[in-house]
C-alpha positions, -999 to 999 in steps of 0.1 A, spaced: -115 735 128 -137 762 145 -124 797 139 -120 803 176 -98 773 181 -77 781 151 -73 817 164 -62 803 197 -36 781 181 -23 810 160 -20 832 191 -1 805 210 22 799 180 30 836 177 36 839 214 60 809 214 79 821 183 84 856 199 96 840 231 119 819 210 133 850 193 139 866 227 160 835 235 178 839 202 188 874 212 202 861 245 221 834 226 236 859 202 249 881 231 261 853 254 299 850 259 317 819 246 351 807 257 356 779 232 376 751 249 386 733 217 374 699 229 374 672 202 345 650 190 336 614 197 313 589 180 280 582 197 274 549 179 309 536 187 305 545 223 271 528 225 285 496 209 314 495 234 291 500 263 266 474 251 238 500 250 208 494 227 205 527 208 190 536 174 201 561 148 182 578 120 190 564 86 177 595 66 198 621 50 200 657 62 193 669 27 205 656 -7 235 634 -2 246 648 32 246 621 58 237 628 94 268 630 117 263 611 150 293 628 167 294 654 195 319 668 220 337 638 236 329 648 272 292 648 264 291 613 248 294 596 282 263 615 293 244 603 262 255 567 270 243 570 306 209 583 293 208 554 268 214 529 297 187 545 318 163 542 289 171 506 283 164 499 320 131 517 316 122 495 286 130 522 260 155 528 233 171 562 227 171 571 190 195 598 179 179 617 151 208 641 146 241 652 160 268 676 148 260 698 118 286 717 98 278 752 86 272 737 51 247 712 65 228 738 86 226 763 58 215 737 33 189 724 58 173 759 60 169 758 23 157 722 21 123 725 2 104 704 27 118 725 56 115 759 40 80 751 27 69 742 62 83 775 76 66 795 49 33 777 53 34 784 91 41 820 84 11 822 60 -11 804 85 1 827 114 -8 858 94 -42 845 83 -32 839 47 -15 873 42 19 872 25 47 875 50 76 899 45 111 886 39 121 900 73 92 881 90 102 848 74 139 855 83 128 860 119 109 828 121 136 808 103 161 819 129 140 804 157 128 773 138 160 762 120 189 783 135 199 803 105 229 819 124 258 797 137 260 814 171 225 801 180 227 766 165 240 742 191 242 714 166 270 735 150 287 735 185 287 698 187 268 701 219 233 690 209 213 660 198 178 656 184 161 625 198 131 602 196 124 573 219 113 538 210 98 509 231 122 480 234 94 453 233 79 463 199 100 491 185 71 516 184 78 552 191 70 566 226 45 591 213 50 628 222 22 643 202 40 645 169 70 630 151 105 643 150 105 677 132 68 683 139 63 720 128 31 732 145 17 746 177 24 711 191 62 716 188 69 736 220 77 713 249 47 722 270 22 728 242 -14 728 255 -25 712 222 -12 677 231 -28 651 253 -20 646 290 -3 612 281 18 628 254 29 656 278 38 630 304 60 611 279 77 644 270 83 653 306 96 618 316 120 618 287 131 653 295 137 643 332 159 614 320 179 638 297 183 666 322 194 641 350 226 640 330 227 677 322 213 678 287 188 706 288 157 708 267 151 736 242 117 749 252 104 754 216 113 720 202 104 688 222 131 667 206 162 690 211 187 687 240 220 703 246 248 709 272 278 731 278 268 758 254 251 792 256 216 776 256 225 754 286 239 784 305 209 806 298 184 780 309 204 773 340 211 810 348 248 805 346 265 838 338 300 825 330 311 821 294 301 787 280 327 761 268 312 752 235 305 775 206 300 770 168 330 753 153 344 738 121 354 702 127 379 682 107 369 645 110 403 634 98 423 651 125 395 655 151 405 691 154 380 719 160 384 756 152 359 784 162 337 797 134 352 829 122 319 848 118 294 832 142 269 861 139 267 861 101 235 845 88 239 813 69 212 825 45 209 863 44 178 882 35 184 881 -3 187 843 -2 156 840 20 137 862 -6 148 838 -33 137 808 -12 103 824 -7 98 828 -44 107 792 -51 85 779 -22 55 799 -35 60 783 -69 61 748 -53 29 757 -34 13 768 -66 8 804 -56 
C-alpha cells in the first residue's frame, strides 16, 4: 500500500477513535432512570411471528453462548424489522444480543479480540509501542470496557448481519461482522459505493423502528438507552442502563458500579504482554 494512502487511513482511524471516545464521555455522563423492564427471547418471538431470521452459532468466547434476548418492549421492533427485511428479500441475522458483565469483560480479553485491538494500536502509531493508557482508551471505544457505555449490557442492543433469502449469501457491507479496520465506521470512505448503499439501506430499515446505529460500528444498533438519547438529542434520562439479568426469574437489577472498568489498567497491561508474546514480539 502506498505510504500516502496508509497515512490517510491512519489519520481517518485516529479521528474516528477520538470521536468515538468523545461519545464514550457523553455516555458515561448521561443520566439513566432504569425502568426494570424484563427480557424476551428474539428467536421465540420470530418463530411465533413466522419471520425468517438467522442467529449466530458461534460462542462469545470459550464456552459462553451468545444470548439472543433483549428488553421485551424492543423485541417487537426487531420482529417488525425482520418482517420488513423478509419482504425486501433479505434475512436479518442476529449476531449478538444481551451480554452479562462476565461475557463483556471476557470478550475484551479474548485473544483474537485483544490482539486485533493491539495490532490496530501498533499500526496507528506507525509501529511504536502504545502505552497501557492508550490501549485502554482504544479498548473502551472498540469493545466497551465499562458497563455504562456497553448497550449490550443494558439489553438494548443487537449486532446484526443481513443475508439474501434466495441464496443465503451475505449482503456485503465492506467487511464481515467484527471487522476491525478503517472500514468499521458506518460512513467509512474506504468502502465502495455499493457497500455504503447496503449499509445505509439496512440502517434506514433499522432506524424506521427506532434502533439507532452506533456511528463507529456498522453492525451495532440500539434503542432506549443513553446512546439512543444522545444520537437523537433527547435530554431526558434513558430507560435502560447496564443490568444484571437472572434468566430464571427474568428479573433485572441495575449494575452496582456501572463506571468501574471491567478490565482495569493493570489487567490491560497483562493482556498487552500476553498479546505481544502471541504476536512474537
